[in-house]
TORSE-124627 format. One record per residue (C-alpha): residue number from 1; x, y, z. Coordinates in steps of 0.05 Angstrom, whole numbers, plus 32768, in hexadecimal, padded with zeros to 4 digits. Example, Ala and Ser with C-alpha at 12.3 -4.5 7.8 and 13.67 -1.06 7.14 Angstrom:
+------+------+------+------+
! resi !   xx !   yy !   zz !
+------+------+------+------+
!    1 ! 80F6 ! 7FA6 ! 809C !
!    2 ! 8111 ! 7FEB ! 808F !
+------+------+------+------+
END
This chain:
+------+------+------+------+
! resi !   xx !   yy !   zz !
+------+------+------+------+
!    1 ! 7DE8 ! 80B5 ! 820D !
!    2 ! 7DAA ! 80A0 ! 81E9 !
!    3 ! 7D98 ! 80C4 ! 81A7 !
!    4 ! 7D6E ! 8101 ! 81AF !
!    5 ! 7D21 ! 80F7 ! 81A1 !
!    6 ! 7CE7 ! 811C ! 81B8 !
!    7 ! 7CB3 ! 80EF ! 81E2 !
!    8 ! 7C7D ! 80D6 ! 81B3 !
!    9 ! 7CA2 ! 80EE ! 8175 !
!   10 ! 7C9B ! 80C1 ! 8138 !
!   11 ! 7CD7 ! 80E6 ! 8113 !
!   12 ! 7D14 ! 80B6 ! 8105 !
!   13 ! 7D4C ! 80BA ! 8138 !
!   14 ! 7D90 ! 80D5 ! 811D !
!   15 ! 7DB6 ! 809E ! 813D !
!   16 ! 7DAD ! 805F ! 8164 !
!   17 ! 7DD3 ! 8048 ! 81A4 !
!   18 ! 7DE7 ! 8001 ! 819C !
!   19 ! 7E07 ! 7FCE ! 81C9 !
!   20 ! 7E27 ! 7F88 ! 81BA !
!   21 ! 7E5D ! 7F58 ! 81D5 !
!   22 ! 7EA2 ! 7F4F ! 81B8 !
!   23 ! 7EA0 ! 7F1D ! 817C !
!   24 ! 7EC6 ! 7EE6 ! 819D !
!   25 ! 7E9F ! 7EE7 ! 81DC !
!   26 ! 7E74 ! 7EAA ! 81EC !
!   27 ! 7E39 ! 7EA6 ! 821E !
!   28 ! 7E2B ! 7E65 ! 824A !
!   29 ! 7DEF ! 7E62 ! 8272 !
!   30 ! 7DEF ! 7E3A ! 82B3 !
!   31 ! 7DA4 ! 7E2D ! 82CB !
!   32 ! 7DBB ! 7E02 ! 8303 !
!   33 ! 7DE3 ! 7E37 ! 831F !
!   34 ! 7DB7 ! 7E71 ! 8309 !
!   35 ! 7DF7 ! 7E92 ! 82EB !
!   36 ! 7E13 ! 7EAC ! 82A6 !
!   37 ! 7E5C ! 7E9D ! 828E !
!   38 ! 7E7B ! 7ECE ! 825A !
!   39 ! 7EB5 ! 7EAD ! 823A !
!   40 ! 7EE7 ! 7EDD ! 8216 !
!   41 ! 7F2E ! 7EE6 ! 8205 !
!   42 ! 7F37 ! 7F00 ! 8249 !
!   43 ! 7F20 ! 7EC0 ! 8270 !
!   44 ! 7ED7 ! 7EB1 ! 828B !
!   45 ! 7EAB ! 7EE1 ! 82AB !
!   46 ! 7E79 ! 7EC3 ! 82DB !
!   47 ! 7E37 ! 7EED ! 82E6 !
!   48 ! 7E10 ! 7ED0 ! 831F !
!   49 ! 7DC1 ! 7ED9 ! 8323 !
!   50 ! 7DC2 ! 7F07 ! 82E6 !
!   51 ! 7D75 ! 7F0E ! 82E3 !
!   52 ! 7D48 ! 7F0A ! 82A3 !
!   53 ! 7D59 ! 7F50 ! 828A !
!   54 ! 7DA4 ! 7F49 ! 828A !
!   55 ! 7DA3 ! 7F00 ! 826D !
!   56 ! 7D74 ! 7F14 ! 8235 !
!   57 ! 7DA1 ! 7F50 ! 8226 !
!   58 ! 7DE2 ! 7F2A ! 8222 !
!   59 ! 7DBD ! 7EF3 ! 81F9 !
!   60 ! 7DAC ! 7F2C ! 81C2 !
!   61 ! 7DF0 ! 7F50 ! 81C9 !
!   62 ! 7E12 ! 7F0C ! 81B8 !
!   63 ! 7DEE ! 7F0C ! 8177 !
!   64 ! 7E01 ! 7F56 ! 8164 !
!   65 ! 7DF1 ! 7F9E ! 8172 !
!   66 ! 7DAF ! 7FA7 ! 8196 !
!   67 ! 7D8A ! 7FE3 ! 81B2 !
!   68 ! 7D81 ! 7FD7 ! 81FE !
!   69 ! 7D3C ! 7FF7 ! 81FA !
!   70 ! 7D27 ! 7FBE ! 81D1 !
!   71 ! 7D38 ! 7F8A ! 8206 !
!   72 ! 7CF8 ! 7F78 ! 8232 !
!   73 ! 7CF9 ! 7F98 ! 8276 !
!   74 ! 7D20 ! 7FD3 ! 8266 !
!   75 ! 7CEB ! 8004 ! 825E !
!   76 ! 7CEF ! 801E ! 82A4 !
!   77 ! 7D2A ! 804C ! 82BB !
!   78 ! 7D39 ! 8023 ! 82F5 !
!   79 ! 7D41 ! 7FE5 ! 82CE !
!   80 ! 7D6B ! 8006 ! 8298 !
!   81 ! 7D9A ! 8022 ! 82CC !
!   82 ! 7DA7 ! 7FDD ! 82EE !
!   83 ! 7DB5 ! 7FC0 ! 82AA !
!   84 ! 7DE8 ! 7FF7 ! 829A !
!   85 ! 7E0B ! 7FE9 ! 82DB !
!   86 ! 7E0D ! 7FA0 ! 82CA !
!   87 ! 7E28 ! 7FAE ! 8284 !
!   88 ! 7E5E ! 7FDC ! 82A4 !
!   89 ! 7E75 ! 7FA0 ! 82CC !
!   90 ! 7E86 ! 7F7C ! 828A !
!   91 ! 7EB7 ! 7FB0 ! 8278 !
!   92 ! 7EE1 ! 7F9B ! 8236 !
!   93 ! 7EAC ! 7F6C ! 8220 !
!   94 ! 7E7D ! 7FA1 ! 820D !
!   95 ! 7E7D ! 7FBF ! 81C6 !
!   96 ! 7E58 ! 8004 ! 81BD !
!   97 ! 7E40 ! 8019 ! 817A !
!   98 ! 7E1F ! 8057 ! 815B !
!   99 ! 7DEB ! 803E ! 812A !
!  100 ! 7DCD ! 8060 ! 80EF !
!  101 ! 7D84 ! 806C ! 80E7 !
!  102 ! 7D81 ! 8041 ! 80A9 !
!  103 ! 7D90 ! 8005 ! 80D6 !
!  104 ! 7DCA ! 7FEF ! 80A6 !
!  105 ! 7E12 ! 7FE8 ! 80C0 !
!  106 ! 7E22 ! 8012 ! 80FC !
!  107 ! 7E47 ! 8055 ! 80F0 !
!  108 ! 7E79 ! 8043 ! 8127 !
!  109 ! 7E88 ! 800A ! 8157 !
!  110 ! 7EB9 ! 8013 ! 8190 !
!  111 ! 7ED6 ! 7FD0 ! 81A3 !
!  112 ! 7EFD ! 7FCE ! 81E7 !
!  113 ! 7F43 ! 7FB2 ! 81DE !
!  114 ! 7F4D ! 7FAA ! 822C !
!  115 ! 7F29 ! 7F82 ! 8261 !
!  116 ! 7F17 ! 7FBB ! 828E !
!  117 ! 7F09 ! 7FEE ! 8257 !
!  118 ! 7EC0 ! 800F ! 8259 !
!  119 ! 7EAD ! 8046 ! 8229 !
!  120 ! 7E8B ! 8084 ! 8244 !
!  121 ! 7E79 ! 80B4 ! 820B !
!  122 ! 7E8B ! 80F8 ! 821A !
!  123 ! 7E5E ! 8130 ! 81F9 !
!  124 ! 7E7E ! 8175 ! 81EC !
!  125 ! 7E61 ! 81BA ! 81DD !
!  126 ! 7E60 ! 81C8 ! 8190 !
!  127 ! 7E93 ! 81FF ! 8191 !
!  128 ! 7ECB ! 81D7 ! 81B5 !
!  129 ! 7F05 ! 81C5 ! 8188 !
!  130 ! 7F17 ! 8181 ! 8178 !
!  131 ! 7F4E ! 8159 ! 815A !
!  132 ! 7F65 ! 8115 ! 814B !
!  133 ! 7F9C ! 80FA ! 8178 !
!  134 ! 7FDE ! 80FD ! 8151 !
!  135 ! 7FE8 ! 80B1 ! 816D !
!  136 ! 7FA9 ! 8097 ! 814F !
!  137 ! 7FB0 ! 806E ! 810D !
!  138 ! 7F7B ! 805F ! 80D9 !
!  139 ! 7F83 ! 801E ! 80B4 !
!  140 ! 7F59 ! 7FED ! 808D !
!  141 ! 7F47 ! 7FA9 ! 80AC !
!  142 ! 7F33 ! 7F8E ! 8068 !
!  143 ! 7EEA ! 7F95 ! 807C !
!  144 ! 7EE5 ! 7FDA ! 8099 !
!  145 ! 7F11 ! 8019 ! 80B1 !
!  146 ! 7F2E ! 8013 ! 80F5 !
!  147 ! 7F49 ! 8049 ! 8124 !
!  148 ! 7F7E ! 8036 ! 815A !
!  149 ! 7FAE ! 8057 ! 8187 !
!  150 ! 7FDF ! 803D ! 81B9 !
!  151 ! 7FC2 ! 806B ! 81E9 !
!  152 ! 7F7A ! 8051 ! 81E9 !
!  153 ! 7F5B ! 8011 ! 8203 !
!  154 ! 7F2B ! 8010 ! 81C9 !
!  155 ! 7F2C ! 800B ! 817A !
!  156 ! 7EF7 ! 802B ! 8151 !
!  157 ! 7EDC ! 800A ! 8113 !
!  158 ! 7EBA ! 8031 ! 80DA !
!  159 ! 7E91 ! 8008 ! 80A6 !
!  160 ! 7E72 ! 8045 ! 8081 !
!  161 ! 7E93 ! 807F ! 805A !
!  162 ! 7E70 ! 80B6 ! 8083 !
!  163 ! 7E9D ! 80A6 ! 80BF !
!  164 ! 7ED9 ! 80A5 ! 8094 !
!  165 ! 7EC9 ! 80EA ! 8082 !
!  166 ! 7EC5 ! 80F9 ! 80CF !
!  167 ! 7F0C ! 80E0 ! 80DA !
!  168 ! 7F22 ! 810B ! 80A2 !
!  169 ! 7F04 ! 814B ! 80C1 !
!  170 ! 7F22 ! 813C ! 8104 !
!  171 ! 7F6B ! 813B ! 80E6 !
!  172 ! 7F75 ! 8185 ! 80F7 !
!  173 ! 7F57 ! 81B0 ! 8130 !
!  174 ! 7F0D ! 81BD ! 8121 !
!  175 ! 7ECD ! 81CC ! 814B !
!  176 ! 7E9A ! 8198 ! 8151 !
!  177 ! 7E68 ! 81C9 ! 8132 !
!  178 ! 7E95 ! 81CC ! 80F4 !
!  179 ! 7E9B ! 8181 ! 80EF !
!  180 ! 7E50 ! 8177 ! 80F3 !
!  181 ! 7E47 ! 81AB ! 80BA !
!  182 ! 7E75 ! 8182 ! 808C !
!  183 ! 7E57 ! 813E ! 8091 !
!  184 ! 7E18 ! 811E ! 8073 !
!  185 ! 7E00 ! 810B ! 80B8 !
!  186 ! 7DCD ! 812B ! 80E7 !
!  187 ! 7DF6 ! 8158 ! 8119 !
!  188 ! 7DDC ! 812A ! 8157 !
!  189 ! 7DFD ! 80EE ! 8133 !
!  190 ! 7E3C ! 8112 ! 812A !
!  191 ! 7E3D ! 8129 ! 8173 !
!  192 ! 7E2E ! 80DF ! 8187 !
!  193 ! 7E6C ! 80C6 ! 815B !
!  194 ! 7E99 ! 80FB ! 8174 !
!  195 ! 7E86 ! 80EF ! 81BD !
!  196 ! 7E99 ! 80A6 ! 81B5 !
!  197 ! 7ED9 ! 80B4 ! 8195 !
!  198 ! 7EED ! 80E4 ! 81CB !
!  199 ! 7EDD ! 80AF ! 81FD !
!  200 ! 7F11 ! 8083 ! 81DE !
!  201 ! 7F48 ! 80B6 ! 81E3 !
!  202 ! 7F54 ! 80B7 ! 819B !
!  203 ! 7F34 ! 80FD ! 818F !
!  204 ! 7F4B ! 8134 ! 81BD !
!  205 ! 7F23 ! 8173 ! 81D5 !
!  206 ! 7F4B ! 81B0 ! 81DA !
!  207 ! 7F59 ! 81CB ! 8222 !
!  208 ! 7F30 ! 820D ! 8218 !
!  209 ! 7EFC ! 8227 ! 81EC !
!  210 ! 7F25 ! 824B ! 81B6 !
!  211 ! 7F2A ! 8251 ! 816A !
!  212 ! 7F46 ! 8213 ! 8148 !
!  213 ! 7F8A ! 8236 ! 8135 !
!  214 ! 7F95 ! 8248 ! 8181 !
!  215 ! 7F7F ! 8205 ! 819A !
!  216 ! 7FAD ! 81DF ! 81D0 !
!  217 ! 7FA3 ! 8194 ! 81DA !
!  218 ! 7FB9 ! 816D ! 8218 !
!  219 ! 7FE0 ! 813E ! 81EC !
!  220 ! 8011 ! 8173 ! 81D5 !
!  221 ! 801F ! 8189 ! 821B !
!  222 ! 802D ! 8143 ! 823B !
!  223 ! 8077 ! 8141 ! 8248 !
!  224 ! 8073 ! 80F4 ! 8249 !
!  225 ! 8057 ! 80F2 ! 8205 !
!  226 ! 8081 ! 8126 ! 81E0 !
!  227 ! 80BC ! 80FD ! 81D6 !
!  228 ! 8091 ! 80C5 ! 81B2 !
!  229 ! 8086 ! 80C3 ! 8168 !
!  230 ! 8046 ! 80A1 ! 8153 !
!  231 ! 806D ! 8068 ! 812F !
!  232 ! 8099 ! 805C ! 8169 !
!  233 ! 8064 ! 8058 ! 819D !
!  234 ! 8036 ! 8031 ! 816D !
!  235 ! 806D ! 7FFA ! 8164 !
!  236 ! 807D ! 7FF7 ! 81B0 !
!  237 ! 8033 ! 7FF1 ! 81BD !
!  238 ! 8023 ! 7FB6 ! 8187 !
!  239 ! 8061 ! 7F91 ! 8197 !
!  240 ! 8053 ! 7F83 ! 81E0 !
!  241 ! 8013 ! 7F63 ! 81FC !
!  242 ! 7FE0 ! 7F82 ! 822D !
!  243 ! 7FD2 ! 7FC0 ! 8206 !
!  244 ! 7FAC ! 7FA6 ! 81CD !
!  245 ! 7F82 ! 7F66 ! 81BD !
!  246 ! 7FA4 ! 7F51 ! 8180 !
!  247 ! 7FC3 ! 7F0B ! 8177 !
!  248 ! 8006 ! 7F05 ! 8198 !
!  249 ! 803E ! 7ED5 ! 81A3 !
!  250 ! 8049 ! 7E8F ! 8181 !
!  251 ! 8007 ! 7E8B ! 8160 !
!  252 ! 8022 ! 7E70 ! 8120 !
!  253 ! 7FF5 ! 7E9F ! 80F7 !
!  254 ! 800B ! 7E86 ! 80B1 !
!  255 ! 8009 ! 7E38 ! 80BD !
!  256 ! 7FDC ! 7E1F ! 8086 !
!  257 ! 7FE0 ! 7E5C ! 805F !
!  258 ! 802A ! 7E5E ! 804A !
!  259 ! 8060 ! 7E2E ! 804F !
!  260 ! 8092 ! 7E3B ! 8088 !
!  261 ! 80D0 ! 7E5B ! 8068 !
!  262 ! 810E ! 7E34 ! 806A !
!  263 ! 813C ! 7E39 ! 80A3 !
!  264 ! 8175 ! 7E49 ! 8072 !
!  265 ! 8168 ! 7E72 ! 8033 !
!  266 ! 817A ! 7E59 ! 7FEE !
!  267 ! 81C5 ! 7E68 ! 7FE2 !
!  268 ! 81D3 ! 7EA0 ! 7FA9 !
!  269 ! 81FC ! 7E86 ! 7F72 !
!  270 ! 8242 ! 7EA3 ! 7F68 !
!  271 ! 828D ! 7E94 ! 7F7A !
!  272 ! 8293 ! 7E7C ! 7FBC !
!  273 ! 82CE ! 7E8D ! 7FED !
!  274 ! 82D9 ! 7E5B ! 8029 !
!  275 ! 82E5 ! 7E7A ! 8069 !
!  276 ! 831A ! 7E70 ! 80A1 !
!  277 ! 82F7 ! 7E42 ! 80D8 !
!  278 ! 831C ! 7E4F ! 811F !
!  279 ! 831D ! 7E1F ! 8157 !
!  280 ! 82D7 ! 7E26 ! 8178 !
!  281 ! 82FC ! 7E22 ! 81BA !
!  282 ! 8325 ! 7E55 ! 81D9 !
!  283 ! 8337 ! 7E8A ! 81A7 !
!  284 ! 8383 ! 7E9C ! 819B !
!  285 ! 836E ! 7EEA ! 81B6 !
!  286 ! 8357 ! 7ECB ! 81F7 !
!  287 ! 833D ! 7F01 ! 8223 !
!  288 ! 830C ! 7F04 ! 8260 !
!  289 ! 82C3 ! 7F15 ! 824E !
!  290 ! 82CA ! 7F4D ! 8284 !
!  291 ! 8306 ! 7F6B ! 8263 !
!  292 ! 82E3 ! 7F69 ! 821B !
!  293 ! 82A1 ! 7F8A ! 8237 !
!  294 ! 82CE ! 7FC1 ! 825A !
!  295 ! 82F3 ! 7FCC ! 8217 !
!  296 ! 82B5 ! 7FCB ! 81E8 !
!  297 ! 82B3 ! 800C ! 81C0 !
!  298 ! 829A ! 8023 ! 817D !
!  299 ! 82D2 ! 8032 ! 8158 !
!  300 ! 82CA ! 805D ! 811A !
!  301 ! 8313 ! 8062 ! 80FE !
!  302 ! 8332 ! 802B ! 80D7 !
!  303 ! 837D ! 801F ! 80CA !
!  304 ! 838D ! 801E ! 807C !
!  305 ! 83A6 ! 7FD6 ! 8084 !
!  306 ! 835E ! 7FB9 ! 8083 !
!  307 ! 8347 ! 7F7A ! 809E !
!  308 ! 835A ! 7F37 ! 808A !
!  309 ! 8332 ! 7EFB ! 806E !
!  310 ! 8346 ! 7ED0 ! 80A8 !
!  311 ! 8329 ! 7F06 ! 80D8 !
!  312 ! 82E7 ! 7F0A ! 80B0 !
!  313 ! 82E3 ! 7EBB ! 80B3 !
!  314 ! 82EC ! 7EBC ! 80FE !
!  315 ! 82BD ! 7EED ! 810E !
!  316 ! 8283 ! 7ED2 ! 80E5 !
!  317 ! 8294 ! 7E8E ! 80FE !
!  318 ! 828F ! 7EA2 ! 8145 !
!  319 ! 8250 ! 7ECE ! 813B !
!  320 ! 8226 ! 7EB4 ! 8102 !
!  321 ! 8233 ! 7E70 ! 80EB !
!  322 ! 8202 ! 7E33 ! 80F5 !
!  323 ! 8226 ! 7E11 ! 812E !
!  324 ! 81F1 ! 7DD6 ! 8139 !
!  325 ! 81C6 ! 7DB1 ! 8101 !
!  326 ! 8196 ! 7D7C ! 8105 !
!  327 ! 817A ! 7D4D ! 80CD !
!  328 ! 819B ! 7D1F ! 8096 !
!  329 ! 81C9 ! 7D3A ! 8065 !
!  330 ! 81AD ! 7D75 ! 8036 !
!  331 ! 816C ! 7D79 ! 8061 !
!  332 ! 8196 ! 7D8C ! 80A4 !
!  333 ! 8176 ! 7DC7 ! 80C1 !
!  334 ! 8199 ! 7DFC ! 80ED !
!  335 ! 8189 ! 7DF1 ! 8138 !
!  336 ! 81BA ! 7E23 ! 8156 !
!  337 ! 81E6 ! 7E5B ! 8147 !
!  338 ! 8217 ! 7E85 ! 8175 !
!  339 ! 81E0 ! 7EB6 ! 8185 !
!  340 ! 819C ! 7EAE ! 81A3 !
!  341 ! 815D ! 7EB2 ! 8176 !
!  342 ! 8116 ! 7EAE ! 8191 !
!  343 ! 80F2 ! 7E6F ! 817D !
!  344 ! 8137 ! 7E5A ! 8159 !
!  345 ! 811B ! 7E82 ! 811E !
!  346 ! 8164 ! 7E99 ! 8105 !
!  347 ! 8144 ! 7ECA ! 80D0 !
!  348 ! 8182 ! 7EF3 ! 80CD !
!  349 ! 81AF ! 7EF0 ! 8093 !
!  350 ! 81F4 ! 7F15 ! 8086 !
!  351 ! 8212 ! 7F38 ! 8049 !
!  352 ! 8257 ! 7F57 ! 8045 !
!  353 ! 826A ! 7F91 ! 8021 !
!  354 ! 82B6 ! 7F91 ! 801B !
!  355 ! 82DD ! 7FD4 ! 8013 !
!  356 ! 8321 ! 7FB9 ! 802A !
!  357 ! 8335 ! 7F74 ! 8041 !
!  358 ! 8375 ! 7F52 ! 8036 !
!  359 ! 8365 ! 7F0F ! 8011 !
!  360 ! 8320 ! 7F22 ! 7FF9 !
!  361 ! 830D ! 7F4A ! 7FBC !
!  362 ! 82E0 ! 7F8A ! 7FC7 !
!  363 ! 8297 ! 7F7B ! 7FB7 !
!  364 ! 8254 ! 7F63 ! 7FDB !
!  365 ! 8253 ! 7F1A ! 7FF5 !
!  366 ! 821E ! 7EF0 ! 8016 !
!  367 ! 8232 ! 7EC9 ! 8054 !
!  368 ! 8222 ! 7E7F ! 8050 !
!  369 ! 8216 ! 7E6D ! 809B !
!  370 ! 8214 ! 7E24 ! 8092 !
!  371 ! 824E ! 7E1A ! 8063 !
!  372 ! 8275 ! 7E54 ! 8086 !
!  373 ! 8285 ! 7E73 ! 8041 !
!  374 ! 827B ! 7EB1 ! 801C !
!  375 ! 8258 ! 7EB4 ! 7FD8 !
!  376 ! 8269 ! 7EEC ! 7FAC !
!  377 ! 822C ! 7F17 ! 7F8F !
!  378 ! 8225 ! 7F35 ! 7F4F !
!  379 ! 821E ! 7F7C ! 7F6D !
!  380 ! 8235 ! 7FB7 ! 7F45 !
!  381 ! 8272 ! 7FD9 ! 7F5E !
!  382 ! 824E ! 801A ! 7F64 !
!  383 ! 8218 ! 7FF9 ! 7F90 !
!  384 ! 824E ! 7FDD ! 7FBE !
!  385 ! 8270 ! 8027 ! 7FC2 !
!  386 ! 822D ! 8046 ! 7FD3 !
!  387 ! 8220 ! 8013 ! 800C !
!  388 ! 8267 ! 8023 ! 8026 !
!  389 ! 825E ! 806D ! 801F !
!  390 ! 821A ! 8069 ! 8047 !
!  391 ! 823C ! 8043 ! 807D !
!  392 ! 8272 ! 8079 ! 8080 !
!  393 ! 8242 ! 80AE ! 8088 !
!  394 ! 8219 ! 8089 ! 80B8 !
!  395 ! 8253 ! 807E ! 80E3 !
!  396 ! 8271 ! 80C5 ! 80DB !
!  397 ! 82B2 ! 80A8 ! 80C0 !
!  398 ! 82E3 ! 80CF ! 8097 !
!  399 ! 82EF ! 808F ! 8064 !
!  400 ! 82C9 ! 8056 ! 8051 !
!  401 ! 82CA ! 801B ! 8081 !
!  402 ! 82F1 ! 7FDC ! 8071 !
!  403 ! 82B4 ! 7FAE ! 8078 !
!  404 ! 8268 ! 7FB5 ! 8081 !
!  405 ! 823F ! 7F7E ! 809B !
!  406 ! 81F4 ! 7F84 ! 808B !
!  407 ! 81C4 ! 7F5A ! 80B0 !
!  408 ! 8185 ! 7F4C ! 808D !
!  409 ! 8145 ! 7F28 ! 80A5 !
!  410 ! 811B ! 7EF7 ! 807F !
!  411 ! 80DE ! 7F12 ! 80A3 !
!  412 ! 80AD ! 7ED6 ! 8096 !
!  413 ! 80DB ! 7EA8 ! 80C2 !
!  414 ! 80C4 ! 7ECD ! 80FB !
!  415 ! 807B ! 7EE2 ! 80E6 !
!  416 ! 806B ! 7E98 ! 80D3 !
!  417 ! 806D ! 7E88 ! 811C !
!  418 ! 8061 ! 7ECB ! 8143 !
!  419 ! 8027 ! 7EFD ! 8144 !
!  420 ! 8037 ! 7F3F ! 815E !
!  421 ! 807C ! 7F41 ! 8173 !
!  422 ! 809E ! 7F28 ! 8131 !
!  423 ! 80C5 ! 7F66 ! 811B !
!  424 ! 80D5 ! 7F79 ! 8163 !
!  425 ! 80F4 ! 7F33 ! 816A !
!  426 ! 811E ! 7F3C ! 812E !
!  427 ! 8138 ! 7F82 ! 8146 !
!  428 ! 814C ! 7F5E ! 818A !
!  429 ! 816E ! 7F2A ! 815D !
!  430 ! 8196 ! 7F5D ! 813A !
!  431 ! 81AA ! 7F7D ! 8180 !
!  432 ! 81C6 ! 7F3B ! 819C !
!  433 ! 81EE ! 7F30 ! 815C !
!  434 ! 820A ! 7F75 ! 815C !
!  435 ! 8221 ! 7F6E ! 81A3 !
!  436 ! 823F ! 7F2D ! 8191 !
!  437 ! 8266 ! 7F4C ! 8158 !
!  438 ! 8278 ! 7F84 ! 8187 !
!  439 ! 8298 ! 7F53 ! 81B9 !
!  440 ! 82B9 ! 7F26 ! 8187 !
!  441 ! 82D9 ! 7F66 ! 8164 !
!  442 ! 82F1 ! 7F80 ! 81A4 !
!  443 ! 8315 ! 7F3E ! 81B7 !
!  444 ! 832F ! 7F3A ! 8172 !
!  445 ! 834D ! 7F7F ! 8174 !
!  446 ! 8324 ! 7F9A ! 813D !
!  447 ! 82FA ! 7FDA ! 8132 !
!  448 ! 82AF ! 7FCF ! 813C !
!  449 ! 8274 ! 7FFF ! 8134 !
!  450 ! 822C ! 7FEE ! 812E !
!  451 ! 8202 ! 8021 ! 8102 !
!  452 ! 81BD ! 803F ! 810F !
!  453 ! 819D ! 8030 ! 80CE !
!  454 ! 81AC ! 8025 ! 8081 !
!  455 ! 817F ! 8033 ! 8041 !
!  456 ! 8153 ! 7FFA ! 8033 !
!  457 ! 814C ! 8001 ! 7FE5 !
!  458 ! 8199 ! 8006 ! 7FE1 !
!  459 ! 81A8 ! 7FC5 ! 8005 !
!  460 ! 816E ! 7F9F ! 7FE6 !
!  461 ! 8184 ! 7FB4 ! 7FA0 !
!  462 ! 81D0 ! 7FA4 ! 7FAF !
!  463 ! 81BE ! 7F5E ! 7FCD !
!  464 ! 818B ! 7F52 ! 7F9A !
!  465 ! 814F ! 7F48 ! 7FCB !
!  466 ! 8104 ! 7F59 ! 7FD0 !
!  467 ! 8108 ! 7F83 ! 800E !
!  468 ! 80C3 ! 7F71 ! 8021 !
!  469 ! 80DB ! 7F29 ! 8029 !
!  470 ! 8122 ! 7F37 ! 8041 !
!  471 ! 813A ! 7F79 ! 8052 !
!  472 ! 8174 ! 7F98 ! 8079 !
!  473 ! 8167 ! 7FA2 ! 80C1 !
!  474 ! 81AC ! 7FAC ! 80DF !
!  475 ! 81F2 ! 7FCB ! 80C6 !
!  476 ! 8237 ! 7FBE ! 80E9 !
!  477 ! 827B ! 7FD5 ! 80D1 !
!  478 ! 82BF ! 7FB5 ! 80DC !
!  479 ! 8304 ! 7FC9 ! 80D2 !
!  480 ! 834A ! 7FC6 ! 80EB !
!  481 ! 835E ! 7FF1 ! 812A !
!  482 ! 837F ! 802F ! 8119 !
!  483 ! 83CD ! 802C ! 8125 !
+------+------+------+------+
END
């Protein structure tokens, strides 16, 4: 959709259609084979016998956004159509931009995030009602504004304030005509910007030509999308590969920028309580795994007798201790615990809020997994009571639980090594620990119950943590089975 300009007119065009290649793309020319090779994150694309026009176009696109009309040999319609067909074959390597008449930074650049993505701008009448998708998210990249959506194979980058105003105008149902009136841009430029955004799927067009307050959008009627919140869908999309072009996996993104966090955190100061160490072999309560799995339940009623310190020691020993370590003396590093952890990160920590436990004073404790001991924290009694009250409400209990286990994560332990999946991996670790606690508690004849959530500021204050560095990610309550 080239900008509108009358033949022979010297008037400046309101916008410029620009083409370029993704930034990381490399071009290799093979004269002996009469071929080109485009190398990108998606592998190598070989183009046999590209011809002079396509070769020169790709050379220019490699350097930055270009107008196809400026490439020698594209002045004829047939040549231009052949070039467009060839560019379409490149799919996700081609970036489309809407340039400004002043020749400065483009108003908008649309970058494909999937190998087969191809942008076809969609022009709509001025009176059609538009709206930004509720799954689209605007963020800063540090250099410009970026619009993304889990439902799109593109991201849109804005480097100029005018286009930021455009996004603000589309935050509620509005006609294209009204959008054009609000912006300090020529109407054809606004139409071009909107056409590009509609093609990404991040701007929706109402199903029928109606007034904005009566507009119905396809997204709101899609039964598959109705159950998803924007946050949940974005988290799912960003924590698995294939739907985006971000760095993903064991990329060690912080290596050379930040020291790797230690495998074990520095122990807090305070009175230490040594815990019972059971025989690591067959437990006294030997029961088949099949029976334990069948009996496992969430139990929200606790006997008034409470737990015993021996039971607390046994369940922590069998679930969270450091069972193997390597290295000499004080430099020993934990290599294994009873639960699996991706990349042996073992970022989870455990804090105990004790309500009623024989042999253990009420209060808040940190569990030392290497020394298998509890460290009493200087938490105020009121804070401990609030944690137990919150757990009681979360579980729907009629009284406070005997014991609340709070799992926290030292996030940098995972994000130092992994890109994209760090937080998702932590939540998986929480799940396997909670299942381990369920099975142990069932075998020991205790009353277990995992909680859905907890209050981050309350637990951070009670444990003396900076929640940005280490924060609660899972809660679990334990008590004695009701008599």
